[in-house]
C-alpha positions in Angstrom: 59.4 122.2 65.9 61.6 124.3 63.2 63.0 123.2 60.0 66.3 124.8 58.6 66.3 124.9 54.8 69.5 123.4 53.3 69.7 126.3 51.2 70.7 128.1 54.5 72.8 125.4 56.6 75.0 125.2 52.9 75.4 128.9 53.2 76.3 128.5 57.3 78.8 125.9 55.9 80.1 128.0 53.2 80.4 130.7 55.3 82.7 129.1 57.4 84.7 127.3 54.6 85.0 130.5 52.9 87.0 131.9 55.7 89.0 129.2 56.2 89.9 129.3 52.0 88.3 126.2 51.4 86.2 125.5 48.1 82.4 125.4 48.4 81.3 121.9 50.7 79.5 119.4 49.8 79.1 117.7 52.8 77.5 117.8 55.8 79.4 116.6 59.1 77.7 116.1 62.4 80.3 115.1 65.1 79.2 114.5 69.1 81.6 115.3 71.8 83.4 112.2 72.1 84.1 112.8 68.5 82.0 110.6 66.7 80.7 111.5 63.1 78.3 111.3 60.7 78.3 112.6 57.4 75.5 113.1 54.4 76.2 114.5 51.0 74.5 118.1 51.0 72.2 117.4 47.9 70.6 114.4 49.0 69.3 116.3 52.4 66.1 117.7 52.1 65.9 119.8 55.4 67.7 119.9 59.1 64.6 119.7 61.4 65.3 121.5 65.2 62.5 120.0 67.7 62.4 119.7 71.4 61.4 117.1 73.8 60.5 117.7 77.7 61.2 116.2 80.2 63.9 112.9 80.7 64.1 110.3 78.3 64.9 107.1 80.2 64.4 104.0 81.0 64.5 102.9 85.0 65.2 99.9 86.4 64.8 98.2 89.7 66.6 94.7 90.3 65.1 92.0 92.6 67.2 89.0 92.0 70.3 88.1 90.6 71.5 84.8 89.5 74.6 83.4 87.3 72.3 82.8 84.3 69.3 85.5 85.1 68.1 88.6 86.6 64.6 89.4 87.4 63.8 93.3 87.0 61.2 96.0 86.5 61.6 98.3 83.5 59.6 101.6 83.6 59.8 104.0 80.7 59.2 108.3 81.6 56.8 110.0 79.8 59.3 111.0 77.0 60.8 107.7 76.4 58.8 105.7 73.4 61.5 102.8 73.4 64.8 102.0 74.8 67.8 99.4 74.7 69.0 97.0 77.4 72.3 95.2 77.6 74.7 94.3 80.7 78.5 95.3 80.9 81.0 94.8 83.0 81.5 97.3 86.0 85.3 98.0 84.6 83.8 99.0 81.4 80.5 100.6 82.3 82.4 103.1 85.0 85.1 103.9 82.7 82.6 104.8 79.8 80.8 108.2 79.7 77.2 108.1 78.8 77.8 108.9 75.1 80.1 106.1 75.3 78.1 103.3 76.4 75.5 104.3 73.8 78.1 104.2 71.2 79.6 101.0 72.2 76.1 99.3 72.3 75.8 100.5 68.9 79.0 99.3 67.7 80.0 96.0 69.4 76.9 94.5 71.0 73.5 93.1 69.3 71.6 95.1 71.9 67.6 94.9 71.1 65.4 97.4 71.8 62.0 97.4 74.0 58.8 99.0 73.5 57.4 97.9 76.8 57.2 98.5 80.8 57.8 95.3 82.6 56.8 94.8 86.3 58.5 91.3 86.9 60.5 90.2 84.0 63.4 87.5 83.8 66.5 88.4 81.6 67.8 85.0 80.7 70.2 84.0 77.6 73.4 85.4 79.8 76.3 84.0 81.8 77.8 85.8 84.6 81.3 84.9 86.3 80.4 84.5 90.0 81.0 87.2 92.7 81.6 89.7 90.0 80.5 93.5 89.4 78.6 94.3 86.8 76.2 97.0 85.6 73.0 96.7 83.9 72.3 99.8 81.4 69.6 101.1 79.4 69.3 103.6 76.5 66.3 105.8 76.5 65.1 106.5 72.8 62.8 109.4 72.1 59.8 109.7 69.6 62.2 110.7 66.9 64.3 107.4 67.6 67.0 109.8 69.3 69.1 107.6 71.8 68.9 110.3 75.2 69.1 109.1 78.9 71.5 106.3 79.7 70.1 104.6 83.5 73.1 102.3 85.3 72.2 99.8 87.9 75.4 98.0 89.3 74.4 94.7 91.1 76.9 91.9 92.2 76.5 88.2 91.3 76.4 85.9 93.8 79.2 83.5 94.7 79.0 79.8 94.9 79.5 77.6 98.6 83.1 77.6 99.2 84.5 73.4 98.8 86.0 73.4 102.9 88.2 76.2 103.9 91.1 76.9 101.1 93.8 79.4 102.7 97.5 80.1 101.7 99.9 81.2 104.2 102.6 83.8 102.7 105.6 84.9 104.4 108.5 86.9 102.8 111.4 85.1 102.6 114.4 87.4 100.8 114.6 90.7 100.0 117.3 92.1 97.7 117.7 95.7 95.7 116.3 94.2 92.7 114.3 91.3 93.8 112.2 89.6 96.4 111.1 86.0 97.3 107.8 85.0 99.1 106.9 81.6 100.2 103.5 80.2 99.4 101.9 77.4 101.7 98.4 76.3 100.6 96.4 73.9 102.9 94.9 70.6 101.5 91.4 72.1 100.5 93.5 74.4 97.8 93.0 73.2 94.3 95.3 75.7 92.9 96.3 79.2 93.5 97.2 82.6 91.7 99.7 85.5 92.4 100.5 88.7 91.1 102.9 91.6 92.2 102.8 95.3 91.6 103.7 98.7 93.2 101.7 99.7 96.1 98.7 101.3 95.5 98.8 100.8 91.6 97.1 97.3 91.2 93.4 99.0 91.3 94.0 101.5 89.4 95.8 99.3 87.0 92.8 97.0 87.1 90.6 100.0 86.7 92.6 101.0 83.5 93.2 97.7 81.7 89.6 96.0 82.7 87.7 97.0 79.9 90.6 96.0 77.1 91.4 93.0 78.5 88.3 91.9 79.7 88.6 91.0 83.1 85.3 91.2 85.1 86.9 91.4 89.0 90.0 91.7 90.6 89.7 88.1 91.7 89.8 87.7 87.5 92.7 89.8 86.9 95.1 88.2 90.2 94.1 84.5 88.0 94.4 85.7 84.3 97.5 87.3 84.7 99.1 85.1 87.5 100.3 81.6 86.8 98.9 78.3 88.7 100.3 76.7 91.6 99.3 73.3 92.8 101.5 73.2 95.9 104.0 75.0 98.1 106.7 77.1 96.2 108.6 80.2 96.8 108.0 82.9 94.3 110.9 85.4 93.3 110.0 88.5 91.4 113.4 89.8 89.7 113.9 93.1 87.7 111.9 95.0 90.2 112.7 98.4 91.2 114.9 98.9 94.4 113.5 101.2 97.3 110.3 100.4 96.1 107.3 99.2 98.1 105.4 96.0 96.2 102.1 94.4 97.3 101.2 90.8 96.1 97.9 89.7 95.9 97.0 86.1 95.6 93.9 83.6 95.6 92.9 80.1 96.3 90.8 78.2 94.1 88.7 75.4 95.9 88.3 71.7 94.4 85.7 73.2 92.0 87.7 76.0 90.9 85.7 78.5 92.8 87.9 81.4 94.1 88.1 82.3 97.8 88.2 85.8 98.9 91.8 87.4 97.5 94.3 88.0 100.3 97.7 90.4 100.1 100.9 90.8 101.7 103.2 93.9 101.8 107.0 93.8 100.6 109.8 95.9 99.7 113.1 96.1 97.8 116.1 97.0 99.8 117.1 100.5 99.9 119.5 102.3 97.6 121.2 105.8 98.1 121.5 107.9 100.9 120.2 111.4 102.5 122.5 113.2 101.0 122.4 115.6 97.6 122.0 113.2 94.9 123.7 114.0 91.8 124.6 112.2 88.0 127.9 112.7 86.4 127.7 112.9 82.5 130.7 112.2 80.5 131.2 111.9 76.5 132.3 108.5 75.1 133.3 107.4 71.8 131.4 109.1 68.4 131.6 106.3 65.5 129.1 104.2 63.5 127.1 101.7 65.5 124.4 99.1 64.1 121.1 100.4 64.2 118.9 97.4 64.4 120.4 96.9 60.8 121.6 100.5 60.1 124.8 101.6 60.1 124.7 105.1 61.8 126.5 107.8 63.9 126.7 107.1 67.5 127.5 108.9 70.4 128.3 106.9 73.5 127.5 109.1 76.7 128.0 107.3 80.3 126.0 108.4 83.4 126.9 107.4 86.6 124.6 108.3 90.0 126.5 109.1 92.9 126.4 107.0 96.1 123.3 109.2 97.6 121.2 108.2 94.5 118.2 105.5 94.7 117.4 106.4 90.9 118.0 108.9 88.1 116.4 110.3 84.7 118.1 111.3 81.8 117.8 113.0 78.2 119.5 114.3 74.9 118.2 116.7 73.2 119.4 119.0 69.9 120.5 122.4 71.6 118.0 124.0 69.2 114.9 122.1 70.7 115.9 122.2 73.7 117.1 125.9 74.8 113.5 127.0 74.2 111.9 124.8 76.2 114.8 124.3 78.9 113.0 124.7 82.3 109.8 122.9 81.5 112.2 119.8 80.3 114.2 119.8 83.5 110.8 120.1 85.4 109.3 117.0 83.2 113.0 114.9 84.0 112.6 115.2 88.0 108.8 113.7 88.1 107.3 110.0 88.8 105.4 108.2 85.8 101.9 108.9 86.1 101.5 104.9 86.2 104.5 102.0 86.1 106.2 102.4 82.8 109.6 100.8 81.7 112.8 102.5 81.6 111.3 105.7 83.5 114.0 105.3 86.1 117.8 103.8 85.8 119.4 103.1 89.0 123.0 101.8 87.9 126.0 103.5 85.8 124.7 103.5 81.7 127.0 103.6 79.3 124.8 103.9 75.9 124.8 105.9 72.6 122.2 108.0 70.9 121.8 108.4 67.4 123.0 112.2 66.3 124.4 113.4 63.2 127.9 115.0 62.5 128.6 118.8 63.8 125.6 118.8 65.7 125.3 120.9 69.1 122.9 119.1 71.8 122.3 118.9 75.4 122.7 115.8 77.5 120.8 116.4 81.1 120.0 113.9 84.2 118.7 114.1 87.6 118.5 111.6 90.7 116.4 111.0 93.7 118.2 110.0 96.8 117.0 107.5 99.1 114.2 109.6 100.9 112.6 110.5 97.4 114.2 114.3 97.2 115.5 115.2 93.8 119.2 116.6 93.4 119.8 119.4 90.6 119.7 118.6 87.4 123.6 118.1 85.5 123.7 119.7 82.0 126.3 118.8 79.6 126.3 121.0 76.2 128.5 119.4 73.3 128.9 119.2 69.9 129.6 115.8 68.0 132.9 115.9 65.8 132.9 116.4 61.7 133.3 112.8 61.4 132.6 109.3 63.1 135.4 107.6 63.9 135.3 103.8 61.9 134.7 102.5 58.6 130.5 102.3 58.4 131.2 100.3 55.2 127.6 101.6 53.5 126.9 105.2 52.2 125.9 107.0 54.9 123.9 110.4 54.5 125.7 113.5 56.1 122.4 114.6 57.6 119.5 112.8 58.5 116.3 114.2 56.3 114.8 115.4 59.6 117.4 115.6 62.3 116.7 114.9 65.8 118.1 112.3 68.6 117.2 108.9 68.9 118.4 106.6 71.7 118.8 103.2 72.4 116.2 102.7 75.5 113.0 102.6 73.4 110.9 99.7 74.9 108.8 99.5 72.1 111.7 97.9 70.0 111.5 94.9 72.0 108.1 95.1 74.4 105.6 96.1 72.0 102.9 98.2 73.2 103.3 97.2 76.9 105.5 94.3 79.0 103.4 92.1 80.5 105.6 89.5 82.7 103.0 86.6 84.0 102.7 87.5 87.8 103.5 91.1 87.5 100.9 94.0 86.6 101.7 95.1 83.0 104.4 98.0 82.7 104.3 100.7 80.0 106.3 101.8 77.6 108.4 104.9 78.5 106.5 108.2 77.6 108.2 111.6 77.1 106.2 114.4 76.1 109.5 115.8 74.7 110.2 113.9 72.1 111.7 116.6 70.3 110.9 115.9 66.4 
């Protein structure tokens, strides 16, 4: 074990700070690999010690039996492990967190006890599990210096109570339109209630894994129930505001008379196709430049119309200050012709659109748009360069600065204004607000 004096540590830190042109430091800041920091006043630190621990610092676990209110298990510490923490996390959370994040979570958000003994046949009680749900038992090994080190994860699934009767639901597609579809659900007499959720094909499982930790979802079935709406009899359920030419999956689950969910099921459906196999393109036309109301502020507004041709199934658009667009033009065009990482509001447009953009007078800008055809092939980017007039039309009725403090183009298509962090309608998977890495400021 080696000790590194505070005088030398101060010199090392001071040398770094001096190189950065800063004053002499009076704090020692330690930052781990996930960004968590711990700080000390240098005058109050006696020394910095470097130690070595050989071997793994872990508490290994074997689970013998799983009940809804207890676990039977064995815990065996490694030779270098002096004590350990033990807790149970939903699998959605445990699978998303790395070891340091698990340690941080247990220390910050749970009352996790520390154990010192091995157990050969112990019973862990005081817990209430959801039935038929995936969990992970985690231990954090602690060495002789009190340093939390090795994380052990043991997954398990809780049992499901016996289903009362044979609850079943018949599902059939009864209508498909460009932006909507309808499904008839017919439950049998053993179904007390049922839930259904729609999402783009292949996306719901990844959204469950993403939203599970933050929403406290314990299983895919739990997600269907929490995101759905309870129904009790035969119903034709319509989903609207969907994307044309898109494949969807609708997951549904029935509950028996005791409230126990049966296995979830799914049915596939697609909206009607839009566009053709030819070249997709978007025409761009400038409209009026006038004062307009922007959520209570009267500001200069440039109206622009985007019109996709008959081969287009969807399209994207953007308007940028020319001075910021030109150096990144090829990158911006490449990003324009891209799909979202997961379903996002207003990522694509489908119909002709006239909207306005907040732009200062005498400002050179570039409007761009690109469309996909019905086969999913992108067409060429349409580019329109323009300069706004010296004065907007109309009388603002208030004093309006000629130039903004930080000139930029701002559009109306900002879902956060109306929808918050993400849009979540019952019966649908959540939709994120549109993001764009080329929001040039």
